[in-house]
C-alpha positions in Angstrom: 2.9 -19.0 -9.6 3.6 -16.8 -6.6 1.4 -16.9 -3.5 -0.1 -14.2 -1.5 2.1 -14.9 1.5 5.3 -14.6 -0.4 3.9 -11.2 -1.8 3.1 -10.0 1.7 6.7 -11.1 3.0 8.4 -9.3 0.1 6.2 -6.0 0.6 7.1 -6.1 4.5 10.9 -6.6 3.8 10.8 -3.7 1.2 9.1 -1.4 3.7 11.5 -2.2 6.5 14.5 -1.5 4.2 13.0 1.8 3.0 12.1 2.9 6.5 8.4 3.1 6.1 5.6 2.5 8.6 5.2 -1.2 9.6 3.2 -0.9 12.9 0.4 1.8 12.3 -2.4 0.1 10.4 -4.7 3.0 10.7 -2.2 5.2 8.9 -1.9 2.6 6.3 -5.7 2.5 5.5 -5.7 6.2 5.5 -2.7 6.4 2.8 -4.4 3.6 0.8 -7.7 5.5 0.8 -5.9 8.7 -0.1 -4.2 7.1 -3.2 -7.4 5.2 -4.3 -9.5 8.5 -4.1 -6.9 10.2 -6.2 -6.9 7.5 -8.8 -10.7 7.5 -8.9 -10.8 11.2 -9.4 -8.4 11.1 -12.2 -10.4 8.2 -13.9 -13.6 10.2 -13.5 -12.2 13.5 -15.1 -11.0 11.6 -18.2 
């Protein structure tokens, strides 16, 4: 079984390799909120 710390390291490594934001936590929360809102709307409309 893979642990949470290993997953976090893999996510960070992938973000760095792809050139994504790794320092602006506020932006991360905003983007996550946007994606979750879209998913919620799609679920609600079905």
